[in-house]
C-alpha positions in Angstrom: 133.2 19.9 35.5 134.7 19.8 31.9 134.7 23.6 31.8 136.8 23.6 35.0 139.3 21.2 33.5 139.6 23.3 30.3 140.1 26.5 32.3 142.9 25.0 34.4 144.5 23.6 31.4 144.8 27.1 29.9 146.7 28.5 33.0 150.5 28.9 32.8 152.5 26.6 35.0 153.7 28.3 38.2 156.6 27.0 40.3 156.9 28.9 43.6 160.0 27.0 44.5 161.9 28.3 41.5 160.6 31.9 41.8 163.7 34.2 42.0 161.8 37.0 43.8 162.0 36.8 47.6 163.4 38.5 50.7 166.9 37.7 49.8 166.6 39.6 46.6 166.4 43.0 48.3 169.3 42.8 50.7 168.9 44.3 54.1 165.2 45.3 53.7 161.8 44.0 54.6 158.7 44.5 52.6 156.6 45.7 55.6 157.6 49.3 56.4 156.5 48.8 60.0 159.1 46.2 61.1 160.8 47.4 64.3 158.4 50.2 64.9 157.1 50.2 68.5 155.4 53.6 68.8 152.7 54.1 71.4 149.7 54.1 69.0 146.8 53.8 71.4 145.3 56.1 74.0 143.9 54.3 77.1 141.5 56.0 79.5 141.5 55.2 83.2 141.2 56.4 86.8 144.3 56.4 88.9 142.5 57.5 92.1 139.4 55.4 93.0 138.3 54.4 96.5 136.1 51.6 97.7 134.5 51.0 101.1 138.0 49.6 102.2 139.0 53.3 102.5 138.2 53.9 106.2 136.9 57.4 105.5 134.4 55.8 103.1 133.5 52.5 104.8 133.3 53.8 108.4 131.1 56.6 107.1 128.6 54.1 105.6 129.9 53.2 102.1 129.4 49.6 101.3 130.7 49.0 97.7 133.9 47.1 98.0 136.8 46.4 95.6 134.9 43.8 93.7 132.1 46.2 92.8 134.7 49.0 92.0 136.6 46.7 89.6 133.4 45.4 88.0 131.8 48.8 87.2 135.2 50.1 86.0 135.4 47.4 83.4 131.9 48.2 82.1 129.5 46.1 84.2 126.3 47.3 85.7 126.1 47.5 89.5 123.8 49.0 92.1 124.8 52.1 93.9 124.5 52.7 97.6 121.1 54.4 97.1 119.7 51.7 94.9 120.4 53.3 91.5 121.5 51.1 88.6 124.7 52.5 87.3 126.9 51.8 84.3 129.6 53.7 82.5 129.0 54.8 78.9 132.1 52.8 78.0 134.4 50.7 80.1 137.6 52.1 81.5 140.8 50.6 80.0 142.5 50.6 83.4 141.9 51.5 87.0 144.0 52.1 90.1 142.1 51.2 93.2 143.9 53.4 95.7 142.3 52.9 99.0 143.7 54.9 101.9 146.6 53.1 103.7 145.5 54.2 107.1 143.5 51.4 108.8 143.0 50.0 105.4 139.9 47.7 105.2 138.8 48.5 108.8 135.1 48.7 107.8 135.3 45.4 106.1 136.8 43.8 109.2 133.9 45.2 111.2 131.3 44.1 108.8 132.6 40.5 108.9 133.2 40.6 112.7 136.7 39.4 111.9 138.5 37.9 114.9 141.4 40.2 114.5 139.2 43.3 115.0 137.3 41.7 117.8 140.6 41.0 119.6 141.6 44.7 119.4 140.1 46.8 122.2 139.4 49.8 120.0 138.3 47.7 117.1 135.9 45.8 119.4 134.4 49.1 120.6 133.9 50.4 117.0 132.6 47.0 116.0 130.0 47.1 118.7 129.0 50.7 117.9 128.4 49.7 114.3 126.3 46.6 115.1 124.3 48.8 117.5 123.4 51.3 114.7 125.9 53.9 115.9 128.5 53.5 113.2 128.8 57.2 112.6 129.9 57.7 116.2 132.7 55.2 115.6 133.6 57.0 112.4 133.8 60.4 114.1 136.1 58.9 116.8 138.3 57.4 114.1 138.3 60.7 112.2 139.3 62.8 115.2 142.3 60.6 115.9 143.9 61.4 112.6 147.4 61.8 114.1 147.4 58.5 116.0 146.7 54.9 114.9 144.2 53.7 117.6 144.1 50.2 116.0 147.8 49.7 115.5 147.6 46.0 114.7 150.2 44.7 112.1 148.1 41.5 111.7 145.2 43.5 110.3 147.5 45.5 107.9 149.2 42.3 106.5 145.9 40.5 106.2 144.1 43.2 104.2 147.1 44.0 102.1 147.4 40.4 100.9 143.7 40.7 99.8 144.5 44.1 98.0 147.3 42.4 96.1 145.2 39.4 95.3 142.2 41.5 94.1 144.5 43.4 91.7 145.7 40.2 90.2 142.3 38.6 90.0 140.8 41.4 88.0 143.8 42.0 85.7 143.1 41.0 82.1 146.1 41.9 80.0 145.1 43.5 76.7 141.6 44.1 77.9 141.5 45.7 81.4 144.5 46.7 83.5 144.7 46.9 87.3 147.5 47.9 89.6 148.5 47.2 93.2 148.2 50.6 94.9 147.3 52.6 98.0 147.0 56.3 98.9 149.3 57.8 101.5 147.1 60.3 103.3 149.4 62.9 104.8 147.3 65.8 106.1 149.3 67.9 108.5 147.1 70.5 110.2 144.4 69.8 107.7 146.6 70.6 104.6 146.3 68.0 101.8 149.6 66.4 100.9 148.2 63.0 99.7 150.0 60.8 97.2 148.7 57.8 95.3 151.4 55.1 95.2 151.3 52.8 92.1 153.4 49.6 91.7 154.4 48.3 88.3 154.9 44.8 89.7 153.1 41.6 90.3 152.2 39.9 93.6 155.6 38.2 94.0 157.1 41.7 94.7 154.2 43.8 96.1 153.3 41.2 98.7 156.8 41.6 100.3 155.8 45.0 101.8 152.9 46.7 103.5 151.6 50.2 102.8 153.2 53.3 104.2 150.8 55.5 106.2 150.6 59.0 107.7 151.0 57.3 111.1 154.5 56.4 109.9 155.2 59.9 108.8 153.5 62.9 107.1 156.7 64.1 105.4 156.9 63.3 101.7 160.6 62.7 101.9 159.9 59.8 104.2 157.5 58.4 101.7 160.1 58.6 99.0 162.5 56.7 101.2 159.9 54.0 101.5 159.6 53.8 97.7 163.3 53.6 97.3 163.6 50.9 100.0 160.9 48.9 98.1 162.8 49.1 94.9 166.0 48.1 96.6 164.4 45.2 98.4 162.4 43.7 95.6 164.0 45.0 92.4 160.6 46.3 91.5 159.4 49.8 90.3 157.0 52.2 91.9 155.9 55.8 91.4 153.7 58.3 93.3 151.2 60.8 92.0 150.7 64.0 93.9 147.1 64.7 94.8 145.4 67.8 93.5 147.1 70.7 95.5 144.3 73.2 95.7 143.5 72.1 99.3 147.0 72.1 100.6 147.1 75.8 101.5 150.5 76.3 99.7 152.3 73.2 100.9 152.1 70.9 97.8 154.7 72.8 95.8 156.4 74.7 98.6 159.9 76.1 98.0 161.1 74.6 101.2 161.0 71.0 102.6 158.3 69.9 105.0 160.8 70.3 107.8 161.4 73.9 106.7 164.8 73.5 105.1 165.9 74.9 101.7 165.4 72.6 98.7 168.5 70.8 97.7 169.8 69.1 94.5 169.1 65.7 96.1 165.5 66.7 97.1 164.8 67.8 93.5 166.3 64.6 92.1 164.3 62.3 94.4 161.0 64.2 93.9 161.4 64.2 90.1 162.2 60.5 90.1 159.3 59.3 92.3 156.7 61.9 91.4 156.6 62.1 87.6 152.9 63.0 87.5 150.5 65.5 89.1 146.8 65.0 89.4 145.8 68.3 87.9 142.0 67.8 88.0 139.6 65.8 90.0 136.3 66.0 91.8 137.6 68.3 94.6 138.5 71.0 92.2 140.6 71.8 89.1 144.2 72.5 89.7 145.6 73.9 86.4 145.5 77.6 87.3 143.5 80.3 89.0 142.3 83.7 88.0 144.5 85.4 90.6 147.6 83.6 89.1 146.5 84.0 85.5 144.4 87.2 85.2 144.8 87.2 81.4 143.4 83.7 81.0 139.6 83.8 80.6 139.5 80.0 81.0 141.4 79.9 84.4 138.2 80.4 86.4 137.2 76.7 86.0 135.8 74.5 88.8 138.1 76.2 91.3 137.6 75.0 94.9 139.6 77.6 96.9 138.0 78.5 100.2 140.5 76.8 102.5 142.4 73.6 103.2 140.8 70.2 103.2 139.7 70.3 106.8 138.3 73.8 106.6 140.6 75.0 109.4 142.4 77.8 107.6 141.1 80.1 104.9 142.9 80.5 101.6 145.1 83.5 100.9 146.4 84.7 97.6 150.0 84.1 98.7 149.3 80.3 98.9 148.0 79.9 95.4 151.3 79.8 93.4 152.3 76.7 95.4 149.0 74.9 94.8 148.3 75.0 91.1 150.0 73.1 88.3 150.9 76.0 86.0 152.5 77.9 88.9 154.5 74.8 90.0 155.7 74.2 86.4 157.0 77.8 86.3 158.6 77.5 89.7 160.2 74.3 88.6 162.2 76.3 85.9 163.4 78.7 88.6 164.4 75.9 91.0 166.2 74.1 88.2 168.4 77.1 87.7 169.1 77.2 91.4 169.5 73.5 92.1 170.5 72.0 88.7 167.4 69.8 88.7 163.7 70.6 88.3 161.8 69.2 91.3 158.4 70.0 89.6 159.0 68.4 86.2 155.7 66.5 86.1 153.2 65.3 83.6 149.5 66.0 83.9 146.7 63.5 84.5 143.2 63.6 85.9 141.2 61.2 88.0 138.1 61.0 90.2 139.1 60.6 93.8 135.6 59.1 94.1 134.9 57.4 97.4 131.9 55.5 96.1 133.6 52.7 94.1 132.1 54.3 91.0 134.4 56.2 88.6 131.7 58.4 86.9 133.2 61.4 85.2 130.5 62.5 82.8 128.2 65.4 83.6 125.2 63.3 82.6 126.2 60.3 84.8 127.5 61.9 88.0 127.5 59.7 91.1 129.7 62.3 92.8 132.5 61.9 95.4 130.8 60.1 98.3 127.9 57.8 98.9 126.1 60.5 100.7 126.1 62.6 97.5 124.7 60.1 95.1 121.9 61.4 92.8 119.0 62.9 94.8 116.6 65.8 94.5 118.4 67.9 97.2 122.0 66.7 97.1 123.3 70.0 95.7 122.1 71.7 98.9 124.2 69.6 101.2 127.6 69.9 102.8 130.1 67.2 101.6 133.0 68.0 103.9 132.1 69.9 107.1 134.8 72.5 107.7 136.2 73.2 111.2 135.1 76.7 110.2 131.6 76.3 108.7 132.2 79.0 106.1 135.1 76.8 104.8 133.0 73.7 104.3 133.0 72.0 100.9 129.5 71.9 99.3 128.2 69.1 97.1 127.2 71.7 94.4 130.8 72.7 94.0 132.2 69.2 93.4 133.2 68.5 89.8 132.3 65.6 87.6 136.0 64.9 86.9 138.4 63.5 85.7 140.3 61.0 83.6 143.9 59.9 83.0 144.7 59.4 79.3 147.8 57.3 78.5 149.5 56.8 75.2 150.9 53.3 75.3 151.9 50.4 73.1 149.3 48.0 74.7 146.8 47.7 77.5 149.1 46.0 80.0 150.3 46.9 83.4 153.9 47.3 82.2 153.1 49.4 79.1 150.7 51.8 80.9 153.0 52.2 84.0 155.9 52.9 81.6 153.9 55.6 79.8 153.1 57.2 83.1 156.7 57.1 84.1 157.8 58.8 80.9 154.9 61.3 81.2 153.3 60.5 77.8 149.9 61.2 79.3 147.3 63.9 79.6 144.3 64.9 81.7 140.7 65.4 80.8 138.0 66.8 83.0 135.7 64.0 82.2 135.2 63.3 78.5 137.3 61.0 76.3 138.7 63.5 73.8 141.9 62.5 72.1 144.9 64.8 71.9 148.4 64.2 70.4 151.2 66.7 70.3 154.8 66.5 69.1 157.5 69.2 69.4 160.5 69.5 67.2 162.9 71.8 65.4 161.7 71.4 61.8 158.1 70.5 61.6 156.2 72.0 58.7 152.6 72.9 58.2 152.2 70.1 55.7 153.3 67.6 58.4 149.9 67.9 59.9 148.4 66.0 57.0 151.0 63.3 56.6 149.8 59.7 56.4 152.7 58.7 58.6 152.0 61.5 61.2 153.0 59.3 64.1 156.2 58.0 62.6 157.2 61.5 61.6 156.4 62.9 65.0 158.5 60.3 66.9 161.4 60.3 64.4 161.8 64.0 64.1 160.5 65.3 67.5 159.4 64.4 71.0 155.9 63.6 72.4 154.1 65.2 75.4 156.3 64.7 78.4 159.5 65.0 76.4 162.5 67.3 76.2 163.6 69.6 73.4 167.3 70.0 73.4 170.2 70.7 71.0 168.2 73.4 69.2 169.7 74.6 65.9 170.9 78.1 65.8 168.3 80.7 64.9 165.5 78.1 64.9 162.4 78.2 67.1 160.6 75.0 68.2 157.6 73.9 66.2 154.6 71.8 67.3 152.2 69.5 65.6 148.8 69.0 67.4 145.9 66.7 66.6 142.7 66.8 68.7 139.5 64.9 68.3 136.3 65.2 70.3 134.8 62.3 72.4 132.7 60.3 70.0 129.8 60.7 72.5 130.7 64.2 73.6 130.7 67.9 72.6 132.6 69.5 69.8 135.8 71.5 70.3 136.0 75.2 70.8 139.7 75.8 70.5 143.2 74.4 71.0 145.7 76.5 73.0 149.4 76.3 73.8 150.3 77.5 77.3 153.9 78.6 77.5 155.9 79.2 80.7 159.4 80.5 80.8 162.2 81.9 82.9 163.2 85.4 81.7 166.6 86.9 81.7 166.1 88.4 85.2 165.2 85.0 86.7 161.5 85.7 86.9 158.8 83.3 85.7 156.4 84.3 82.9 153.5 82.7 81.1 151.5 83.3 77.9 148.6 81.7 76.2 148.4 81.2 72.4 145.2 80.1 70.5 146.6 77.9 67.8 143.4 76.4 66.3 139.8 77.7 66.7 136.5 76.5 65.3 133.7 78.2 63.3 135.9 80.3 61.1 137.0 82.7 63.9 140.2 84.5 63.4 143.3 84.5 65.6 144.7 88.0 66.0 148.3 89.2 65.9 148.4 88.8 69.7 147.9 85.1 69.2 144.4 85.1 70.6 140.9 84.6 69.2 138.8 87.0 71.3 135.5 85.9 70.0 133.8 83.3 72.1 132.4 80.1 70.5 128.9 80.8 71.8 126.6 78.4 73.4 123.8 76.0 72.4 123.0 75.0 76.0 119.4 74.7 77.0 119.6 74.6 80.8 116.0 73.8 81.5 116.2 70.8 79.2 119.8 69.9 80.1 120.7 69.7 76.5 123.1 71.1 73.8 123.8 70.6 70.2 127.0 70.1 68.2 125.9 72.8 65.7 128.9 74.9 66.9 132.5 74.0 67.4 134.4 71.4 65.4 134.8 67.6 65.9 138.5 67.8 65.2 141.1 70.6 65.3 144.7 70.5 64.1 147.5 72.9 64.4 151.1 73.6 63.3 152.6 76.3 65.5 156.0 77.9 65.7 156.9 79.9 68.8 156.9 83.5 67.6 158.5 84.8 70.8 161.2 82.2 71.3 164.4 83.1 73.1 167.0 80.3 72.8 168.6 81.3 76.1 165.5 80.9 78.2 164.2 77.7 79.8 160.6 77.1 78.9 157.8 74.5 78.8 154.8 74.2 76.5 151.6 72.3 77.1 148.4 72.0 75.1 144.9 72.8 76.5 141.9 71.7 74.4 138.6 73.5 75.3 135.2 72.0 74.5 132.1 74.0 73.7 129.7 74.7 76.6 127.5 71.9 77.8 125.1 71.4 80.7 126.9 70.8 84.1 125.8 67.9 86.2 123.7 70.3 88.3 121.6 71.1 85.2 121.0 67.3 84.6 119.9 67.0 88.2 117.6 70.0 88.0 115.9 68.4 85.0 115.8 64.8 86.2 114.4 65.7 89.7 112.4 68.8 88.6 114.1 71.0 91.2 115.4 74.6 91.2 119.1 75.1 92.0 120.3 78.1 94.1 121.3 81.2 92.2 125.0 80.6 93.0 125.1 77.1 91.4 127.0 76.7 88.2 124.8 75.2 85.5 127.1 75.0 82.5 130.7 73.9 82.0 133.4 73.9 79.3 135.3 70.7 79.9 138.8 70.3 78.6 142.1 68.4 78.3 145.6 69.3 79.5 148.6 67.5 78.0 151.8 66.9 79.8 154.3 69.6 78.9 157.2 69.5 76.5 160.3 71.2 78.1 162.9 73.2 76.3 166.4 73.4 77.7 169.0 75.9 76.2 172.2 74.5 74.7 175.2 74.6 77.1 
């Protein structure tokens, strides 16, 4: 104790009150350099397209996992699948959009509970009795074949179930931890061509409870859906957007160059579509929609999980003439041409991925694939089965051809409904085909190679450029755009093979063009003068053991790239594609787990990837 007293006695006297050093001594400045900075620093992974048994095409067909199970498994809990498997995600999702089909929403749940509303409806009563008698599939087929007419047509049912949809989204919302949205899927499918849209509201129950979902029974024309969205915003003061479904099953209608009614596109059409459809679902279980070998013959990575036999109903076979109006890259290029004609780009969208799973289980990894429907959950022979029976048998969709995809990645300031919705609206998002690799890109007019290694990479990117989803304008004379790219593998996933920039542009004759540039490659490979690394990364996949190693590839790849072929007079877009090294496909994991042999035409390996939203360049006026 005496030592302590002596020690204190030796210290100089300090008076904080009289200390002249303080905030006022450095006028106009704060010590913390981050005051006022509000950059989106976090990437959040989620699913913007998940269905439960409340989607009638799932529940009436036998699916039983409802919204509660879908929310619980999405936030990381263990649940039991339809076939009795215990299932859990490797990591929880940060957000989920439970987008059950608007058409007869919740019908299967009404039947399960013998709700008085469905019993009072003649058609509902008949379907209820068929289900209780063990003939539920007959009821499902009757519902399915009436796709152009609402046989239930009971507003009481719609209002009742919508109030529960809104309440469920609010119940499971945990700001900062797990984000949910009020949502539904509009299921337009004229003549079996897929024109679906997922509708996502930014708002809380006080606004979303004022309306009911818009259905294909109301209209199959996207312009009528946009009118519904506009009316919602005018009525409630809220905000809403729609995400166009993957277009590869639309047989050329998703990005048509005429309206649904057959009229030429107009400036107003382009303005409205661009406003309400800022995103495109470029990859999901029913096929990847980035590009196609027919459209991109010089792209060795374009032949990826393409599902291209016909439309969604299997009524009409696919033709090559349909393809440019179905795939994301083709639509982005056509958007440049339409902008020149109309003054506004109708196809100026960001890119996201999601599952479209109708199981209530958003599983996207190859080693944890519960597939698209409850009838295709893990089983020894599931790869042999038909998933969607086509009107023409040869156009049926087979389970073996369904992908384990995909995810929406969102750069946002926080994990809240408002922040994530705002990021989607401004297109600061990207798609992955299943893994959680991280990608960041900035475009600007003066980025240098040394900027890749700056400690304030983020601040520099936002202050001196634009992120994915942004616009490059006011280009200095004789200066080409430059890009900074950081990419990082999924911590539980494969290394990276390469990073590419895909450029599309409108040439001086008004024709659309595209080119692919390798901008970073792994394993010491060289990029040639043509901008390509022709040597493949190789493969460590052992199909029999369903395994691979990260002895090839790189855990992270960075790039600084300046467009060597820039023409300041030509409209253009640039997006980043990050390719992973080869890994076993879900079919290989099935073959090992169940000790079965797959058919010779079954794909057994995959190179999963990410696609960022584009950055658009507009010439100076």
